[in-house]
CHARMM internal coordinates of N, CA and C (Angstrom, degrees):
IC EDIT
DIST 1 N 1 CA 1.4688
DIST 1 CA 1 C 1.5324
ANGL 1 N 1 CA 1 C 109.82
DIST 1 C 2 N 1.3050
ANGL 1 CA 1 C 2 N 114.70
DIHE 1 N 1 CA 1 C 2 N -57.92
DIST 2 N 2 CA 1.4714
ANGL 1 C 2 N 2 CA 118.62
DIHE 1 CA 1 C 2 N 2 CA 179.33
DIST 2 CA 2 C 1.5272
ANGL 2 N 2 CA 2 C 110.06
DIHE 1 C 2 N 2 CA 2 C -62.83
DIST 2 C 3 N 1.3076
ANGL 2 CA 2 C 3 N 115.90
DIHE 2 N 2 CA 2 C 3 N -41.02
DIST 3 N 3 CA 1.4662
ANGL 2 C 3 N 3 CA 120.13
DIHE 2 CA 2 C 3 N 3 CA -179.24
DIST 3 CA 3 C 1.5311
ANGL 3 N 3 CA 3 C 110.66
DIHE 2 C 3 N 3 CA 3 C -59.64
DIST 3 C 4 N 1.3202
ANGL 3 CA 3 C 4 N 115.72
DIHE 3 N 3 CA 3 C 4 N -41.93
DIST 4 N 4 CA 1.4721
ANGL 3 C 4 N 4 CA 118.96
DIHE 3 CA 3 C 4 N 4 CA 179.84
DIST 4 CA 4 C 1.5215
ANGL 4 N 4 CA 4 C 110.95
DIHE 3 C 4 N 4 CA 4 C -61.23
DIST 4 C 5 N 1.3314
ANGL 4 CA 4 C 5 N 115.76
DIHE 4 N 4 CA 4 C 5 N -42.49
DIST 5 N 5 CA 1.4700
ANGL 4 C 5 N 5 CA 119.11
DIHE 4 CA 4 C 5 N 5 CA -179.67
DIST 5 CA 5 C 1.5196
ANGL 5 N 5 CA 5 C 110.89
DIHE 4 C 5 N 5 CA 5 C -64.67
DIST 5 C 6 N 1.3198
ANGL 5 CA 5 C 6 N 115.91
DIHE 5 N 5 CA 5 C 6 N -40.65
DIST 6 N 6 CA 1.4699
ANGL 5 C 6 N 6 CA 119.42
DIHE 5 CA 5 C 6 N 6 CA 179.29
DIST 6 CA 6 C 1.5294
ANGL 6 N 6 CA 6 C 109.78
DIHE 5 C 6 N 6 CA 6 C -63.59
DIST 6 C 7 N 1.3204
ANGL 6 CA 6 C 7 N 116.22
DIHE 6 N 6 CA 6 C 7 N -42.51
DIST 7 N 7 CA 1.4657
ANGL 6 C 7 N 7 CA 119.62
DIHE 6 CA 6 C 7 N 7 CA 179.58
DIST 7 CA 7 C 1.5237
ANGL 7 N 7 CA 7 C 110.88
DIHE 6 C 7 N 7 CA 7 C -62.26
DIST 7 C 8 N 1.3350
ANGL 7 CA 7 C 8 N 116.10
DIHE 7 N 7 CA 7 C 8 N -39.86
DIST 8 N 8 CA 1.4651
ANGL 7 C 8 N 8 CA 119.27
DIHE 7 CA 7 C 8 N 8 CA 178.54
DIST 8 CA 8 C 1.5189
ANGL 8 N 8 CA 8 C 110.24
DIHE 7 C 8 N 8 CA 8 C -63.20
DIST 8 C 9 N 1.3176
ANGL 8 CA 8 C 9 N 116.24
DIHE 8 N 8 CA 8 C 9 N -43.97
DIST 9 N 9 CA 1.4656
ANGL 8 C 9 N 9 CA 120.38
DIHE 8 CA 8 C 9 N 9 CA 179.30
DIST 9 CA 9 C 1.5199
ANGL 9 N 9 CA 9 C 110.54
DIHE 8 C 9 N 9 CA 9 C -60.07
DIST 9 C 10 N 1.3092
ANGL 9 CA 9 C 10 N 116.10
DIHE 9 N 9 CA 9 C 10 N -46.91
DIST 10 N 10 CA 1.4675
ANGL 9 C 10 N 10 CA 120.06
DIHE 9 CA 9 C 10 N 10 CA -178.95
DIST 10 CA 10 C 1.5273
ANGL 10 N 10 CA 10 C 110.19
DIHE 9 C 10 N 10 CA 10 C -61.43
DIST 10 C 11 N 1.3130
ANGL 10 CA 10 C 11 N 115.83
DIHE 10 N 10 CA 10 C 11 N -42.75
DIST 11 N 11 CA 1.4644
ANGL 10 C 11 N 11 CA 118.85
DIHE 10 CA 10 C 11 N 11 CA -179.22
DIST 11 CA 11 C 1.5256
ANGL 11 N 11 CA 11 C 110.35
DIHE 10 C 11 N 11 CA 11 C -62.27
DIST 11 C 12 N 1.3261
ANGL 11 CA 11 C 12 N 116.04
DIHE 11 N 11 CA 11 C 12 N -42.44
DIST 12 N 12 CA 1.4712
ANGL 11 C 12 N 12 CA 119.25
DIHE 11 CA 11 C 12 N 12 CA 178.82
DIST 12 CA 12 C 1.5182
ANGL 12 N 12 CA 12 C 110.68
DIHE 11 C 12 N 12 CA 12 C -61.31
DIST 12 C 13 N 1.3200
ANGL 12 CA 12 C 13 N 116.49
DIHE 12 N 12 CA 12 C 13 N -43.32
DIST 13 N 13 CA 1.4702
ANGL 12 C 13 N 13 CA 120.04
DIHE 12 CA 12 C 13 N 13 CA 179.30
DIST 13 CA 13 C 1.5259
ANGL 13 N 13 CA 13 C 110.57
DIHE 12 C 13 N 13 CA 13 C -60.67
DIST 13 C 14 N 1.3205
ANGL 13 CA 13 C 14 N 115.48
DIHE 13 N 13 CA 13 C 14 N -44.54
DIST 14 N 14 CA 1.4743
ANGL 13 C 14 N 14 CA 119.50
DIHE 13 CA 13 C 14 N 14 CA -179.23
DIST 14 CA 14 C 1.5253
ANGL 14 N 14 CA 14 C 110.64
DIHE 13 C 14 N 14 CA 14 C -62.80
DIST 14 C 15 N 1.3342
ANGL 14 CA 14 C 15 N 116.78
DIHE 14 N 14 CA 14 C 15 N -42.74
DIST 15 N 15 CA 1.4649
ANGL 14 C 15 N 15 CA 119.16
DIHE 14 CA 14 C 15 N 15 CA -179.43
DIST 15 CA 15 C 1.5218
ANGL 15 N 15 CA 15 C 110.67
DIHE 14 C 15 N 15 CA 15 C -63.91
DIST 15 C 16 N 1.3380
ANGL 15 CA 15 C 16 N 115.56
DIHE 15 N 15 CA 15 C 16 N -40.03
DIST 16 N 16 CA 1.4695
ANGL 15 C 16 N 16 CA 119.29
DIHE 15 CA 15 C 16 N 16 CA 178.90
DIST 16 CA 16 C 1.5180
ANGL 16 N 16 CA 16 C 110.11
DIHE 15 C 16 N 16 CA 16 C -61.78
DIST 16 C 17 N 1.3228
ANGL 16 CA 16 C 17 N 116.79
DIHE 16 N 16 CA 16 C 17 N -45.32
DIST 17 N 17 CA 1.4721
ANGL 16 C 17 N 17 CA 119.79
DIHE 16 CA 16 C 17 N 17 CA -179.45
DIST 17 CA 17 C 1.5195
ANGL 17 N 17 CA 17 C 110.17
DIHE 16 C 17 N 17 CA 17 C -62.74
DIST 17 C 18 N 1.3200
ANGL 17 CA 17 C 18 N 116.64
DIHE 17 N 17 CA 17 C 18 N -40.70
DIST 18 N 18 CA 1.4714
ANGL 17 C 18 N 18 CA 119.77
DIHE 17 CA 17 C 18 N 18 CA -179.80
DIST 18 CA 18 C 1.5200
ANGL 18 N 18 CA 18 C 110.09
DIHE 17 C 18 N 18 CA 18 C -61.57
DIST 18 C 19 N 1.3348
ANGL 18 CA 18 C 19 N 116.44
DIHE 18 N 18 CA 18 C 19 N -42.45
DIST 19 N 19 CA 1.4665
ANGL 18 C 19 N 19 CA 119.78
DIHE 18 CA 18 C 19 N 19 CA 179.45
DIST 19 CA 19 C 1.5191
ANGL 19 N 19 CA 19 C 110.56
DIHE 18 C 19 N 19 CA 19 C -62.42
DIST 19 C 20 N 1.3272
ANGL 19 CA 19 C 20 N 116.70
DIHE 19 N 19 CA 19 C 20 N -44.01
DIST 20 N 20 CA 1.4694
ANGL 19 C 20 N 20 CA 121.09
DIHE 19 CA 19 C 20 N 20 CA -179.54
DIST 20 CA 20 C 1.5230
ANGL 20 N 20 CA 20 C 110.05
DIHE 19 C 20 N 20 CA 20 C -62.56
DIST 20 C 21 N 1.3253
ANGL 20 CA 20 C 21 N 116.01
DIHE 20 N 20 CA 20 C 21 N -46.12
DIST 21 N 21 CA 1.4681
ANGL 20 C 21 N 21 CA 119.79
DIHE 20 CA 20 C 21 N 21 CA -179.45
DIST 21 CA 21 C 1.5300
ANGL 21 N 21 CA 21 C 109.96
DIHE 20 C 21 N 21 CA 21 C -61.77
DIST 21 C 22 N 1.3312
ANGL 21 CA 21 C 22 N 116.25
DIHE 21 N 21 CA 21 C 22 N -40.76
DIST 22 N 22 CA 1.4586
ANGL 21 C 22 N 22 CA 119.73
DIHE 21 CA 21 C 22 N 22 CA -179.86
DIST 22 CA 22 C 1.5269
ANGL 22 N 22 CA 22 C 110.07
DIHE 21 C 22 N 22 CA 22 C -61.99
DIST 22 C 23 N 1.3375
ANGL 22 CA 22 C 23 N 116.18
DIHE 22 N 22 CA 22 C 23 N -43.01
DIST 23 N 23 CA 1.4746
ANGL 22 C 23 N 23 CA 119.86
DIHE 22 CA 22 C 23 N 23 CA 179.48
DIST 23 CA 23 C 1.5177
ANGL 23 N 23 CA 23 C 110.38
DIHE 22 C 23 N 23 CA 23 C -62.58
DIST 23 C 24 N 1.3191
ANGL 23 CA 23 C 24 N 116.50
DIHE 23 N 23 CA 23 C 24 N -42.40
DIST 24 N 24 CA 1.4671
ANGL 23 C 24 N 24 CA 120.37
DIHE 23 CA 23 C 24 N 24 CA -179.39
DIST 24 CA 24 C 1.5356
ANGL 24 N 24 CA 24 C 109.68
DIHE 23 C 24 N 24 CA 24 C -62.93
DIST 24 C 25 N 1.3179
ANGL 24 CA 24 C 25 N 115.66
DIHE 24 N 24 CA 24 C 25 N -44.75
DIST 25 N 25 CA 1.4719
ANGL 24 C 25 N 25 CA 119.53
DIHE 24 CA 24 C 25 N 25 CA -179.45
DIST 25 CA 25 C 1.5292
ANGL 25 N 25 CA 25 C 109.95
DIHE 24 C 25 N 25 CA 25 C -61.67
DIST 25 C 26 N 1.3303
ANGL 25 CA 25 C 26 N 116.39
DIHE 25 N 25 CA 25 C 26 N -42.87
DIST 26 N 26 CA 1.4704
ANGL 25 C 26 N 26 CA 119.33
DIHE 25 CA 25 C 26 N 26 CA 179.08
DIST 26 CA 26 C 1.5196
ANGL 26 N 26 CA 26 C 110.20
DIHE 25 C 26 N 26 CA 26 C -62.99
DIST 26 C 27 N 1.3181
ANGL 26 CA 26 C 27 N 116.72
DIHE 26 N 26 CA 26 C 27 N -41.03
DIST 27 N 27 CA 1.4647
ANGL 26 C 27 N 27 CA 120.68
DIHE 26 CA 26 C 27 N 27 CA -179.89
DIST 27 CA 27 C 1.5232
ANGL 27 N 27 CA 27 C 110.06
DIHE 26 C 27 N 27 CA 27 C -61.72
DIST 27 C 28 N 1.3206
ANGL 27 CA 27 C 28 N 116.14
DIHE 27 N 27 CA 27 C 28 N -44.72
DIST 28 N 28 CA 1.4663
ANGL 27 C 28 N 28 CA 120.38
DIHE 27 CA 27 C 28 N 28 CA -179.38
DIST 28 CA 28 C 1.5285
ANGL 28 N 28 CA 28 C 109.89
DIHE 27 C 28 N 28 CA 28 C -62.40
DIST 28 C 29 N 1.3335
ANGL 28 CA 28 C 29 N 116.19
DIHE 28 N 28 CA 28 C 29 N -42.79
DIST 29 N 29 CA 1.4680
ANGL 28 C 29 N 29 CA 119.16
DIHE 28 CA 28 C 29 N 29 CA 179.11
DIST 29 CA 29 C 1.5211
ANGL 29 N 29 CA 29 C 110.16
DIHE 28 C 29 N 29 CA 29 C -61.62
DIST 29 C 30 N 1.3317
ANGL 29 CA 29 C 30 N 116.54
DIHE 29 N 29 CA 29 C 30 N -42.74
DIST 30 N 30 CA 1.4706
ANGL 29 C 30 N 30 CA 120.17
DIHE 29 CA 29 C 30 N 30 CA -179.92
DIST 30 CA 30 C 1.5237
ANGL 30 N 30 CA 30 C 110.24
DIHE 29 C 30 N 30 CA 30 C -61.68
DIST 30 C 31 N 1.3168
ANGL 30 CA 30 C 31 N 117.07
DIHE 30 N 30 CA 30 C 31 N -42.32
DIST 31 N 31 CA 1.4642
ANGL 30 C 31 N 31 CA 121.03
DIHE 30 CA 30 C 31 N 31 CA -179.44
DIST 31 CA 31 C 1.5369
ANGL 31 N 31 CA 31 C 110.06
DIHE 30 C 31 N 31 CA 31 C -63.63
DIST 31 C 32 N 1.3239
ANGL 31 CA 31 C 32 N 116.09
DIHE 31 N 31 CA 31 C 32 N -41.92
DIST 32 N 32 CA 1.4667
ANGL 31 C 32 N 32 CA 118.80
DIHE 31 CA 31 C 32 N 32 CA -178.96
DIST 32 CA 32 C 1.5245
ANGL 32 N 32 CA 32 C 110.94
DIHE 31 C 32 N 32 CA 32 C -68.02
DIST 32 C 33 N 1.3380
ANGL 32 CA 32 C 33 N 116.97
DIHE 32 N 32 CA 32 C 33 N -35.34
DIST 33 N 33 CA 1.4539
ANGL 32 C 33 N 33 CA 120.29
DIHE 32 CA 32 C 33 N 33 CA -178.60
DIST 33 CA 33 C 1.5217
ANGL 33 N 33 CA 33 C 110.88
DIHE 32 C 33 N 33 CA 33 C -67.36
DIST 33 C 34 N 1.3019
ANGL 33 CA 33 C 34 N 117.41
DIHE 33 N 33 CA 33 C 34 N -40.22
DIST 34 N 34 CA 1.4626
ANGL 33 C 34 N 34 CA 120.62
DIHE 33 CA 33 C 34 N 34 CA -174.35
DIST 34 CA 34 C 1.5158
ANGL 34 N 34 CA 34 C 113.23
DIHE 33 C 34 N 34 CA 34 C -82.45
END
COOR INIT
IC SEED 1 N 1 CA 1 C
IC BUILD
């Protein structure tokens, strides 16, 4: 039970970081293009 909740939390954190990294990468690409 507790383990499942911890896994869910970790997964959410990882997804959030992935989204942030993706945004940063897109921003960098946009800056280089312009």
